[in-house]
C-alpha positions as MATLAB code, in Angstrom:
seq = 'MEPFNHKATFTCTDPPHPEWKPAENQPLPAPFSSTREAVYTAAELKREMYSLLISAVVPRPIALVSTIGGDAGAPANLAPFSYYTIICHDPPTLMLSINYARGKPKDTLINIKETGQFVINSFNEHFVESANHCSIPAPYPIEENTLSGLTLIPSNFIKPPRCKEALLSFECTLSHSHDVENDAGDVVTCVVFGRVVGMTVKNEVMDAQSRVVDLALFRPVSRLGGNIYGRTVSGYEIKRPSA';
ca = [
       1.947   16.605  -19.161;
       4.723   14.322  -20.370;
       3.838   11.010  -22.086;
       4.440    7.821  -20.126;
       7.854    6.276  -20.716;
       7.320    2.529  -21.103;
      11.048    1.941  -21.638;
      12.087    3.215  -18.205;
      13.488    0.418  -16.059;
      14.956    0.204  -12.585;
      18.561    1.335  -12.183;
      20.788    1.518   -9.106;
      23.130    4.498   -8.746;
      25.622    5.953   -6.281;
      24.067    7.812   -3.306;
      23.577   11.588   -3.683;
      26.755   12.399   -1.735;
      29.216    9.481   -2.006;
      32.012   11.652   -0.574;
      30.152   12.191    2.759;
      32.034   11.295    5.962;
      30.537   10.443    9.389;
      29.748   13.503   11.562;
      30.002   15.776    8.515;
      27.099   18.243    8.390;
      24.774   18.156    5.397;
      23.203   21.616    5.142;
      19.857   22.464    3.610;
      20.040   22.952   -0.169;
      18.810   26.085   -1.915;
      16.189   27.539   -1.810;
      15.448   26.360    1.759;
      16.280   28.569    4.727;
      17.123   27.224    8.168;
      15.534   30.289    9.796;
      12.162   30.448    8.011;
       9.728   27.961    9.552;
       6.004   27.794   10.168;
       4.614   26.137   13.289;
       1.036   24.860   13.530;
      -1.070   22.876   15.952;
      -2.975   19.892   14.599;
      -6.216   21.756   15.328;
      -5.196   24.666   13.086;
      -4.718   22.352   10.124;
      -7.700   20.094   10.760;
      -9.444   21.004    7.488;
      -6.275   20.509    5.446;
      -4.867   17.536    7.392;
      -5.839   14.884    4.851;
      -4.214   16.618    1.877;
      -1.188   17.540    4.001;
      -0.551   14.040    5.309;
      -0.999   12.181    2.033;
       1.349   14.609    0.261;
       3.989   14.548    3.021;
       4.038   10.885    4.057;
       5.286    9.589    0.707;
       5.848    7.363   -1.085;
       3.346    4.910    0.373;
       3.031    1.298   -0.794;
      -0.409    0.269   -2.002;
      -2.267   -2.890   -1.072;
      -4.905   -4.190   -3.463;
      -7.032   -6.082   -0.963;
      -9.393   -8.894   -1.908;
     -11.990  -10.157    0.561;
     -15.266  -12.046    0.618;
     -18.247  -11.919    2.945;
     -18.992  -14.579    5.509;
     -22.338  -15.649    4.085;
     -22.589  -18.383    1.471;
     -22.570  -16.875   -2.003;
     -21.408  -13.470   -0.755;
     -19.753  -11.338   -3.465;
     -16.018  -10.746   -3.460;
     -14.569   -7.290   -2.920;
     -11.390   -5.780   -4.385;
     -10.156   -2.387   -3.192;
      -6.867   -0.422   -2.969;
      -5.495    1.005    0.278;
      -2.361    3.115    0.689;
      -2.414    3.227    4.494;
      -0.440   -0.002    4.432;
       2.949   -1.315    5.536;
       4.940   -4.243    6.956;
       4.942   -4.686   10.743;
       7.101   -7.721   11.396;
       8.824  -10.582    9.572;
       8.625  -13.148   12.404;
       5.773  -13.765   12.444;
       5.219  -12.175    9.009;
       2.661   -9.456    9.736;
       1.230   -6.715    7.541;
      -0.778   -3.675    8.631;
      -3.746   -2.181    6.842;
      -5.616    0.938    7.971;
      -9.169    1.201    6.638;
     -10.936    4.540    6.994;
     -14.679    4.640    7.518;
     -16.803    6.076    4.688;
     -19.477    8.546    5.779;
     -19.365    7.125    9.290;
     -19.739    3.496    8.228;
     -17.183    0.675    7.836;
     -16.236   -0.213    4.269;
     -17.083   -3.586    2.751;
     -13.428   -4.645    2.998;
     -13.411   -4.165    6.759;
     -16.779   -5.850    7.213;
     -15.569   -8.863    5.240;
     -12.279   -9.107    7.153;
     -14.052   -9.087   10.502;
     -16.620  -11.638    9.327;
     -14.170  -14.152    7.887;
     -10.886  -13.301    9.610;
      -9.136  -13.574    6.255;
      -7.950  -11.318    3.417;
      -5.458  -11.188    0.557;
      -3.030   -8.329   -0.060;
      -2.214   -8.299   -3.762;
       0.692   -6.295   -5.164;
      -0.137   -3.064   -6.982;
       1.955   -3.303  -10.140;
       2.433   -0.872  -12.999;
       1.052   -3.076  -15.765;
      -2.508   -2.900  -14.403;
      -2.498    0.387  -12.466;
      -5.532    1.836  -14.280;
      -7.609   -1.240  -13.485;
      -6.438   -1.288   -9.872;
      -7.218    2.408   -9.444;
     -10.720    1.813  -10.823;
     -11.352   -0.574   -7.928;
     -11.609    2.492   -5.664;
     -15.003    3.268   -7.230;
     -17.742    3.377   -4.545;
     -19.672    0.491   -6.083;
     -22.851   -0.383   -4.178;
     -23.228   -3.840   -2.655;
     -23.323   -6.492   -4.174;
     -21.503   -5.243   -7.300;
     -17.995   -6.706   -7.498;
     -15.276   -4.122   -8.239;
     -13.203   -6.586  -10.243;
     -15.970   -6.881  -12.857;
     -15.939   -3.093  -13.299;
     -12.144   -2.908  -13.479;
     -11.472   -5.884  -15.742;
      -9.320   -7.634  -13.151;
      -9.642  -11.358  -12.487;
     -10.243  -13.025   -9.132;
      -9.082  -16.632   -8.795;
      -8.986  -19.069   -5.857;
      -6.310  -18.547   -3.224;
      -4.122  -21.427   -2.073;
      -4.503  -21.188    1.705;
      -7.604  -19.147    2.576;
     -11.167  -18.549    1.394;
     -10.972  -15.038   -0.159;
      -9.773  -15.032   -3.786;
      -6.601  -13.422   -5.056;
      -5.993  -11.166   -8.053;
      -4.655  -13.059  -11.056;
      -2.937  -10.007  -12.549;
      -0.902   -9.254   -9.401;
       2.700  -10.427   -9.468;
       2.583  -11.291   -5.765;
      -0.210  -12.055   -3.305;
       0.002  -12.376    0.492;
      -2.740  -14.553    1.978;
      -3.445  -13.330    5.500;
      -5.457  -14.212    8.575;
      -6.639  -11.528   10.956;
      -4.296  -11.279   13.934;
      -6.104   -8.416   15.631;
      -7.673   -5.047   14.893;
      -7.833   -1.687   16.642;
     -10.471    1.012   16.235;
      -9.294    4.635   16.114;
     -11.593    7.367   17.426;
     -11.558   11.079   16.638;
     -11.909   13.861   19.207;
     -15.694   13.463   19.176;
     -15.393    9.823   20.143;
     -16.497    8.478   16.764;
     -14.725    5.480   15.260;
     -13.181    6.756   12.016;
     -10.563    4.133   11.185;
      -9.795    0.515   11.927;
      -6.195   -0.720   11.915;
      -5.992   -4.351   10.828;
      -3.031   -6.645   11.456;
      -2.787   -9.633    9.124;
      -0.516  -12.618    9.632;
       0.804  -13.982    6.346;
       0.048  -17.705    6.138;
       1.153  -18.125    2.536;
       2.023  -16.272   -0.638;
       1.938  -16.715   -4.377;
       4.547  -15.054   -6.566;
       5.185  -15.170  -10.312;
       8.341  -17.206  -10.943;
      10.057  -14.548  -13.038;
       9.822  -11.766  -10.454;
      11.582  -13.443   -7.518;
      15.063  -14.970   -7.456;
      14.762  -18.650   -6.511;
      17.979  -18.601   -4.456;
      17.962  -15.252   -2.636;
      14.137  -14.928   -2.475;
      14.538  -11.266   -3.396;
      12.037   -9.534   -5.681;
      13.473   -8.029   -8.864;
      12.391   -4.383   -8.898;
      13.028   -4.081  -12.629;
      10.293   -6.653  -13.212;
       8.112   -6.016  -10.171;
       7.523   -2.331  -11.045;
       5.693   -1.434   -7.825;
       3.430    1.608   -7.781;
       3.393    4.011   -4.831;
       0.879    6.607   -3.709;
       1.812   10.278   -3.582;
      -0.273   13.403   -2.888;
      -3.571   14.171   -4.583;
      -4.278   11.771   -7.443;
      -0.599   11.205   -8.232;
       1.010    7.775   -8.321;
       4.755    7.174   -8.187;
       7.074    4.865  -10.099;
      10.111    3.024   -8.747;
      12.641    3.263  -11.557;
      15.744    4.382   -9.683;
      17.441    3.754   -6.368;
      20.805    3.964   -4.653;
      22.567    1.777   -2.119;
      23.880    3.048    1.217;
      25.411    0.449    3.494;
      24.405    0.418    7.135;
      27.068    1.702    9.560;
      28.823   -0.853   11.720;
      29.866   -0.299   15.326;
];
């Protein structure tokens, strides 16, 4: 395994095929064949579906979610989720899918439904080991941030705390949720929609004029297959076609 390259930084390059023209076919590269394909039903791959999906639907952004229970003095919870994406910018809405664990809802989901609030903290490279450690199945009422070394501090708009080490935090209120059932009729996942009511961002990482995040400083981490995480150190620009 290669050592980690701390000097790697984000660069923007030409697209893979800058000479491409509209309507021009882009054939499969070697060693792929256009005639050799395998076709499966979802039922045939049921046992392997988890490993297949998380290795094929990549890269996935990661939300480090902080919540707190509804009771007075309830412990805070900090956990990573890679079934996460943006839904809408007006109103600003983020989606989080929380799988059940051994048939029961996770503490994060319980807290969100009790309080109607949660924080999505960015998952940045400088604390990836600590953030990953938050996935430990710590029994209630142990707080994952104490085991990981991360710091929870008060949010600016809602009750649940935010992660001090994160470069950006979205403070959200629960818009609505939707339970997902499997073929047996058991609830196995809950999809949560959170409306962003405010955010905190480190000054250095976002341009004050354009409000665009600097990827070279943000260093977001993505989720790939298995236990592999991805880095964002290169990209290329392709302009959208105009009519």
